[in-house]
Backbone as a ProteinNet text record, in pm:
[ID]
protein_1_A
[PRIMARY]
MKRRRVQTTRKKTVRSSRKKVKARAKKPPVSFSEMVLNWLLVLLAVVIVGFLASWAWRFFAGEKAPASSVPAPEKTVEVLREVPRVEVRNGCGVSGIAAKTADYLRRHGFDVVNTENYRSFDVDSSFVIDRQSLSRAYGKKVAEVLGIPLQRVQPVLSDDLELEVTVVLGKDYRLLKAFKK
[TERTIARY]
22.5	-50.2	-31.5	-20.8	-0.2	134.4	228.1	359.8	356.4	297.8	295.2	226.2	128	57.1	145.8	218	307.6	415.6	469.4	576.1	522.3	409.1	351.6	327.4	279.1	255.7	386.6	483.4	614.1	675.5	665.8	724.7	655.2	524.8	453.2	497.7	518	561.9	699.1	785.7	921.3	918.7	841.5	835.6	777.2	674.5	612.5	707.4	788.6	884.2	994.3	1031.1	1133.6	1080.6	955.8	898.3	896	867.9	865.5	1003.5	1104.1	1240.9	1277.6	1240.5	1271.5	1195.3	1070.7	991.5	1055	1107	1173.3	1302.3	1371.9	1500.6	1483.7	1371.2	1350.5	1304.9	1295	1252.9	1353.8	1308.1	1403.2	1472.2	1596.5	1668	1613.6	1620.2	1571	1671.3	1621.2	1711.6	1755.5	1859.4	1913.9	1811.3	1739.9	1640.8	1525.3	1484	1378.7	1425.9	1551.9	1607	1613	1655	1660.6	1520.8	1424.8	1286.8	1233.3	1262.8	1219	1279	1407.4	1472.4	1415.6	1384.6	1324	1185.9	1109.1	978	990.5	1087.4	1110.2	1151.3	1240.3	1285.6	1169.4	1085.5	968.4	874	853.8	767.9	825	956.3	1020.4	1002.7	1019.7	1004.1	860.6	763.8	623.4	591.6	639.2	617.3	682.7	800.4	868	787.6	734.2	651.3	525.6	462	341.7	372.5	483.3	522.1	551.4	620	650.5	522.4	431.2	304.7	227.1	220.3	148	211.7	343.6	413.6	379.5	384.9	354.4	207.4	121.3	-22.1	-65.7	-17.3	-64.1	22.7	152.7	240.6	309.3	282.3	349.4	300.7	373.9	340.6	220.2	121.9	0.6	19.3	-27	-21.3	-133.1	-108.2	-214	-330.1	-450.8	-569.7	-576	-519.5	-530.5	-407.6	-325.6	-204.9	-240.8	-179	-199.3	-66.7	-66	61.4	122.1	253.2	322.7	306.5	283.3	268.5	399.4	386.4	505	565.9	696.6	762.4	760.6	711.2	708.4	779.5	832.7	899.5	800.5	773.4	680.9	756.5	703.7	761.5	675.7	734.6	659.7	678.3	568.3	576.7	650.5	723	797.2	701.4	598.1	498.7	363.4	316.1	188.7	70	-29	-153.9	-247.9	-305.9	-383.6	-523	-621.1	-755.2	-786.1	-853.9	-888.4	-1040	-1091.8	-1236.8	-1273.3	-1380.8	-1430.8	-1524.9	-1485.4	-1567.5	-1629.7	-1620.8	-1680	-1785.7	-1796.6	-1901.7	-1866.1	-1747.8	-1706.4	-1667.1	-1727.1	-1706.6	-1563.4	-1503.6	-1373.9	-1251	-1267.3	-1146.3	-1076.2	-1149	-1084.4	-998.4	-1047.2	-970.3	-846.9	-860.9	-746.5	-639.6	-681.9	-587.6	-520.2	-595.4	-538.4	-429.8	-454.6	-353.2	-227.8	-245.8	-132.4	-49.5	-116.7	-45.5	27.1	-33.8	33.3	160.6	154.7	274.8	385.9	349.7	448.7	483.4	447.2	493.5	405.1	283.2	193.1	103.8	61.5	-27	-170.2	-243	-381.4	-470.4	-537.9	-616.7	-766.5	-811.7	-955.3	-982	-1086.6	-1137.5	-1288.9	-1344.9	-1491	-1531.4	-1662.4	-1714.5	-1702.4	-1682.5	-1680.6	-1824.9	-1848.7	-1985	-2070.7	-2005.6	-2080.5	-1998.4	-2065.4	-1996.9	-1980	-1978.1	-1964.4	-1830.4	-1725.9	-1592.4	-1528.6	-1494	-1434.8	-1286.6	-1209.8	-1064.7	-1024.6	-939.5	-888.8	-805.4	-810.6	-730.7	-689.1	-594.6	-537.9	-555.5	-595	-607.9	-501.6	-414.6	-312.4	-371.2	-388.3	-456.2	-362.2	-231	-137.5	-30.5	-12.7	102.6	61.2	88.1	58.9	145.5	262	350.6	310.1	207.9	152.8	252.9	345.6	452	396.3	300.9	242.8	165.1	82.8	0	81.8	193.5	279	338.4	377.5	432.6	331.1	208.8	103.7	68.5	57.5	22.5	127.2	255	360.9	351	323.3	313.2	193.2	82	-38.4	-38.4	45.1	45.5	-57.4	-97.7	-190.7	-107.3	-143.1	-65.6	-59.8	56.7	76.9	-14.7	-68.2	-161.7	-292.4	-318.2	-442.8	-423	-316	-292.9	-333.3	-429.8	-483.2	-451.8	-403.7	-388.3	-519.6	-576.5	-694.8	-664.2	-611.3	-564.5	-679.8	-657.7	-757.5	-687	-693.7	-634.2	-729.4	-856	-955	-931.8	-887	-864.2	-726.1	-716.5	-587	-524.7	-510.3	-445.9	-386.7	-297.2	-229.3	-284.6	-335.9	-374.3	-507	-589.2	-710.6	-697.7	-718.3	-717.7	-862.4	-909	-1043.9	-1029	-1080.8	-1068.8	-1184.4	-1150.6	-1251.4	-1270.3	-1346.3	-1376.8	-1253.4	-1144.7	-1019.3	-930	-985.4	-904.9	-822.7	-867.3	-793.9	-657	-639	-511.2	-408.4	-451	-360.3	-270	-152.4	-53.7	-106.7	-194.8	-249.4	-333.3	-384.1	-471.8	-406.8	-282.8	-209.8	-136.2	-129.8	-61.6	69.7
5744.2	5647.4	5659.9	5772.5	5792.1	5737.3	5741.3	5690.2	5540.7	5473.4	5328.6	5287.8	5357.4	5323.7	5343.3	5444.1	5470.9	5365.2	5333.6	5234	5097.8	5064.7	4936.2	4929.9	5034.6	5039.4	5031.7	5099.7	5100.9	4961.2	4892.7	4760.1	4663.6	4674.5	4585.7	4608.3	4730.6	4762.4	4705.5	4718.6	4667.5	4516.1	4456	4310.5	4258.4	4321.2	4272.7	4285.8	4389.4	4403.2	4299.6	4266.1	4162.8	4026	3998.5	3870.8	3856.7	3963.8	3958.8	3927.2	3985.6	3960.2	3815.9	3766.9	3629.4	3533.3	3564.2	3476.4	3465.6	3574.3	3570.9	3492.3	3503.3	3436.2	3287.2	3245.6	3105.9	3021.5	3076.7	3001.5	2889.2	2763.1	2651.8	2650.8	2613.4	2606.5	2490	2504.2	2401.6	2287.2	2166.6	2051	2020	1942.1	1906.8	1829.5	1736.3	1656.3	1743.1	1841.6	1932.5	2018.7	2061	2142.1	2060.3	1935.2	1847.9	1826.2	1803.2	1783.6	1907.4	2025	2149.2	2162.5	2132.8	2142.1	2038.7	1920.3	1818.9	1861.8	1924.1	1974.6	2084.1	2172.2	2277.9	2215.7	2116.8	2049.2	1977.8	1910.5	1842.9	1942.4	2056.1	2159.2	2209.2	2227	2272.4	2167.9	2040	1932.9	1927.9	1938.9	1936.5	2054.4	2171.3	2289.6	2268.6	2207.3	2179.1	2084.5	1977.9	1884.7	1951.8	2030.4	2100.2	2197.4	2267.8	2361	2284.9	2171.7	2090.9	2039.5	1989.7	1940.1	2052.3	2168.1	2281.2	2324.4	2323.6	2362.6	2266.3	2137.5	2038.9	2042.5	2064.4	2063.1	2184.6	2301.1	2423.2	2469	2446.8	2498.5	2387.2	2262.5	2150.7	2132.8	2051	2025.1	1932.4	1970.6	1890.9	1790.9	1667.5	1566.2	1594	1572.2	1593.2	1496.9	1543.1	1463.2	1336.7	1338.4	1223.9	1134.3	1147.8	1065.8	920.8	831	687.7	629.5	549.9	494	405.2	409.5	328.8	181.6	98.2	-44.1	-103.2	-197.9	-263.3	-351.6	-356.5	-445.3	-585.7	-677.5	-816.1	-901.6	-1009.2	-1102.5	-1213.1	-1231.9	-1335.9	-1467	-1569.2	-1701.9	-1774.6	-1802.6	-1862.8	-2014	-2083.3	-2228.6	-2255.3	-2364.4	-2398.5	-2433.5	-2511.9	-2550.8	-2495.2	-2389.8	-2330.7	-2422.9	-2417.4	-2491.3	-2402.1	-2459.6	-2381.7	-2441.9	-2354.3	-2398.7	-2332.2	-2406.4	-2356	-2350.4	-2234.3	-2215.6	-2176.1	-2233.7	-2208.2	-2088.8	-1978.2	-1857.7	-1827.7	-1924.1	-1897.7	-2000.6	-2111	-2209.2	-2317.3	-2316.4	-2420.2	-2544	-2655.7	-2778.9	-2830.5	-2870.3	-2936.9	-2847	-2715.4	-2631.8	-2620.4	-2629.7	-2623.6	-2747.5	-2865	-2989.2	-2987.1	-2938.5	-2932.8	-2836.4	-2722.5	-2625.8	-2684.1	-2758.9	-2821.9	-2922	-3002.5	-3098.3	-3025.7	-2916.4	-2837.6	-2783	-2730.5	-2675.8	-2785.8	-2904.3	-3016.4	-3056.8	-3058.3	-3092.5	-2990.1	-2869.1	-2763.5	-2748	-2847.6	-2852.1	-2787.5	-2750.6	-2689.6	-2795.9	-2771.8	-2861.9	-2811	-2867.1	-2825.3	-2905.1	-2834.4	-2900.4	-2898.7	-2818.3	-2807.1	-2752.4	-2806.2	-2748.9	-2741.7	-2627.2	-2610.3	-2488.8	-2467.8	-2352.5	-2226.7	-2113.4	-1982.7	-1943.3	-1837.2	-1797.8	-1754.7	-1718.1	-1683.5	-1726.2	-1733.8	-1773.3	-1655.5	-1533	-1416.3	-1344.5	-1418.6	-1360.3	-1348.5	-1226.2	-1205.1	-1240.5	-1192.4	-1212.2	-1297.8	-1395.4	-1480.3	-1396.2	-1431.3	-1360.1	-1455.7	-1409	-1489.9	-1413.4	-1485.8	-1426.8	-1489	-1405.1	-1451.6	-1438.6	-1549.7	-1552.6	-1535.5	-1542	-1543.8	-1435.7	-1366.4	-1277.6	-1141.5	-1035.1	-899.7	-862.8	-922	-893.4	-973.1	-1054.8	-1136.4	-1239.1	-1282.8	-1374.2	-1506	-1566.5	-1693	-1672.9	-1570.7	-1545	-1517.7	-1448	-1418.7	-1546.1	-1641	-1768.3	-1840.9	-1850.9	-1921.7	-1846.5	-1714.6	-1634.6	-1648.8	-1652.1	-1668.1	-1802.8	-1907.8	-2041.2	-2049.5	-1985.3	-1990.5	-1887.2	-1784.7	-1679.3	-1570.8	-1555.2	-1448.1	-1324.9	-1207	-1085.9	-1058.9	-1012.3	-989.4	-880.1	-793.5	-690	-751.6	-875.9	-942.5	-1033.7	-1011.9	-1085	-992.4	-1037.1	-954.3	-1017.9	-939.5	-995.9	-981.4	-1092.9	-1094.5	-1195	-1145	-1233.3	-1305.8	-1435.4	-1517.1	-1629.6	-1625.4	-1732.8	-1850.8	-1831.3	-1937.8	-2051.3	-2017.1	-2118.5	-2179.9	-2309.1	-2375.9	-2386.4	-2271.5	-2264.5	-2126.3	-2115	-1987.3	-1910.3	-1982.1	-1915.8	-1971.5	-1879.6	-1918	-1864.1	-1952.6	-1912.1	-1914	-1802.3	-1794.7	-1782	-1882.8	-1886	-1809.8	-1717.7	-1637.9	-1682.4	-1603.5	-1635.5	-1628	-1574.2	-1567.5	-1689.1	-1798.8	-1914.8	-1971.2	-1954.1	-2007.5	-1941.2	-1820.5	-1750.2	-1799.3	-1881.2	-1930.1	-2039.8	-2053.2	-2152.3	-2295	-2320.6	-2455.4	-2499.5	-2405.8	-2439.2	-2414.8	-2372.4	-2354.1	-2482.9	-2519.9	-2644.8	-2619.8
8183.9	8110.3	7960.8	7925.7	7784.5	7741.2	7822.8	7787.7	7760.3	7846.4	7830.6	7701.2	7668.9	7546.7	7424.6	7418.2	7306.1	7300.9	7415.4	7417.4	7373.6	7416.8	7380.9	7230.6	7178.3	7035.2	6960.2	7011	6947.1	6948.6	7057.7	7068.4	6973.2	6960.2	6869.7	6726	6690.3	6555.4	6529.2	6622.9	6608.2	6598.4	6682.7	6681.6	6550.6	6499.7	6376.9	6258.6	6253.9	6143.9	6155.7	6274.3	6293.2	6250.1	6280.1	6241.2	6089.6	6018	5871.8	5817.5	5875.4	5831.6	5857.9	5974.5	6008.5	5917.4	5883.1	5796.9	5659	5608.7	5477.7	5484.2	5585.9	5599.7	5624.8	5679.6	5712.6	5592.8	5472.8	5354.8	5333.2	5327.4	5318.1	5181.8	5177.4	5049.4	4965	4830.6	4738.1	4735.8	4752.1	4751.9	4608.2	4594.5	4463	4379.9	4440.8	4366.9	4318	4398	4353.8	4237.8	4242.3	4134.2	4004.3	4013.5	3895.3	3839.9	3928.3	3885.9	3814	3866.8	3802.1	3662.4	3647.5	3516.6	3419.1	3468.5	3382.1	3333.7	3420.7	3380.3	3275.2	3292.6	3193.2	3060	3063.6	2941.7	2873.3	2950.1	2895.1	2828.2	2890.5	2832.2	2700	2692.9	2568.4	2458.6	2492.3	2393.2	2341.8	2430.7	2389.4	2299	2334.4	2250.1	2113.6	2110.9	1983.8	1896.2	1955.9	1879.3	1826.5	1909.5	1865	1751.4	1761.4	1655.1	1526	1536.5	1418.3	1353.2	1434	1381.1	1312.3	1377.3	1319.6	1187.8	1181.2	1058.2	944.9	973.3	869.1	830.5	926.5	899.1	818.4	855.9	791.9	675.4	682.2	577.4	500	534.9	468.5	326.2	251.2	111.9	105.5	28.9	15	-99.2	-78.2	-183.6	-283.2	-412	-510.3	-484.3	-511.5	-482.1	-566.1	-685.7	-775.1	-772.1	-669.7	-666.5	-636.7	-709.5	-693.2	-648.9	-542	-498	-605.6	-614.7	-714.2	-679.9	-781.1	-752.7	-703.6	-614.3	-561.9	-670	-672.2	-766.5	-708.4	-787.6	-744	-847.3	-801.5	-890.9	-922.2	-1050.3	-1090.1	-1106.8	-1044.1	-1058.6	-1160.9	-1275.5	-1384.8	-1385.8	-1415.3	-1434.4	-1564	-1566	-1687.4	-1800.7	-1770.5	-1870.8	-1826.7	-1893	-1851.8	-1881.6	-1793.2	-1814	-1895.2	-1999.6	-2096.4	-2110.2	-2129.5	-2167.9	-2301.4	-2390.1	-2522.9	-2532	-2572.8	-2585.1	-2727.6	-2774.7	-2909.5	-2904.2	-2968.9	-2969.5	-3103.9	-3200.8	-3332.2	-3371	-3299.7	-3325.7	-3425.6	-3481.6	-3576.2	-3495.6	-3529.1	-3453.1	-3466.2	-3354.3	-3352.3	-3350.8	-3359.3	-3366.1	-3231.2	-3121.8	-2989.9	-2969	-3008.2	-2993.5	-3083.4	-3206.3	-3298.5	-3245.6	-3191.1	-3134.2	-3010.7	-2930.1	-2810.4	-2849.4	-2952.2	-2998.6	-3047	-3119.6	-3169.1	-3052	-2950	-2833.8	-2756.1	-2744.8	-2676.3	-2750.6	-2882.7	-2961.4	-2940.3	-2902.4	-2879	-2730	-2649.1	-2510.7	-2406.3	-2441.3	-2343.4	-2280.4	-2157.4	-2084.6	-2099.9	-2197.2	-2220.7	-2126.2	-2036.1	-1932	-1960.1	-2057.1	-2080.1	-2219.3	-2284.7	-2409.8	-2396.6	-2429.5	-2423.3	-2504.8	-2514.2	-2586.8	-2501.8	-2570.6	-2505.7	-2476.3	-2403.3	-2364.5	-2483.7	-2595.2	-2716.7	-2838.3	-2952.9	-3076.9	-3172.1	-3121.8	-3209.2	-3191.6	-3155.3	-3138.4	-3276.6	-3317.5	-3449.7	-3452.9	-3355.2	-3354	-3234.2	-3259	-3150.6	-3054.6	-2925.8	-2826.3	-2715.9	-2633.9	-2526	-2395.1	-2289	-2155.5	-2066.5	-2010.9	-1916.4	-1776.7	-1707.7	-1577.6	-1458.8	-1479.8	-1367.2	-1371.2	-1481.1	-1494.3	-1548.7	-1471.4	-1520.5	-1640.1	-1648.6	-1762.3	-1886	-1873.8	-1982.3	-2034.1	-1949.5	-1992.1	-2044.3	-1973.3	-2018.9	-2148.3	-2150.1	-2267.5	-2392.4	-2377.3	-2493.1	-2551.6	-2463.2	-2512.7	-2599.1	-2550	-2623.1	-2751.2	-2743.4	-2861.2	-2971	-2934.6	-3035.1	-3105.1	-3030.4	-3090.1	-3184.1	-3147.9	-3230.7	-3343.2	-3333.6	-3434.4	-3406.7	-3282.3	-3242.8	-3209.6	-3264.1	-3234	-3083.1	-3036.8	-2893.2	-2837.9	-2923.4	-2877.2	-2827.7	-2865.1	-2824.5	-2703.4	-2628.8	-2503.8	-2389.3	-2310.2	-2201.4	-2066.3	-1969.5	-1834.7	-1756.4	-1715.7	-1630	-1519.8	-1408.7	-1302.3	-1234.6	-1209.8	-1141.8	-1068.7	-935.7	-855.7	-841	-877.2	-862.7	-962.3	-1081.3	-1184.1	-1166.7	-1191.3	-1181.8	-1320.2	-1383.1	-1514	-1532	-1628.4	-1650.4	-1769.9	-1873	-1997.7	-2048.4	-2102	-2174.5	-2316	-2415.6	-2556.2	-2603.5	-2659.8	-2715.5	-2866.5	-2938.3	-3084.4	-3147.2	-3236.9	-3304.7	-3448.3	-3523.7	-3663.4	-3753	-3702.1	-3778.6	-3752.7	-3701.8	-3662.2	-3777.7	-3902.6	-4018.3	-4034.2	-3976.5	-3987	-3885.1	-3789.9	-3685.9	-3740.9	-3681.5	-3725.7	-3714.5	-3621.3	-3603.1	-3722.5	-3802.9	-3914	-4049.7	-4051.9	-4177.9	-4208.8	-4336.9	-4372.9	-4436.7
[MASK]
+++++++++++++++++++++++++++++++++++++++++++++++++++++++++++++++++++++++++++++++++++++++++++++++++++++++++++++++++++++++++++++++++++++++++++++++++++++++++++++++++++++++++++++++++++++

């Protein structure tokens, strides 16, 4: 009886070791499509890690923009009217000077569309407001004809008004070309 027991135990041991060998050998081979899929996943992981590393590099070690940086203005081409529309305002309170200046500007080829009083009569020096051009092109033309120094031409853009230039006459109006004989 003892013999049979040993043999039975021995056979079980042998059989179990054989099954392990067979189980390892029966592992199915990887198909071509699975291999391609695995390589694509590895490649995708490398690309993602690369993007993350690039982002981290720029975020932590990249060049910082100065806090007070202002973007450069875009270059635009100004299309100027051949004959600017002008309004003349009386800023000194002397009666009739806006009408006389308007007549002078019309004789020099400008389209004067309005004459009226300025908001106050305490303007010391006459000045010109260019409503359409940052380069003050319209205002400079009018200022040259009237004899107003170019330093007194201000760009104040306004699309609401249908004119290009506003002339405000000050207490120095007698120095303007329109009032010299």
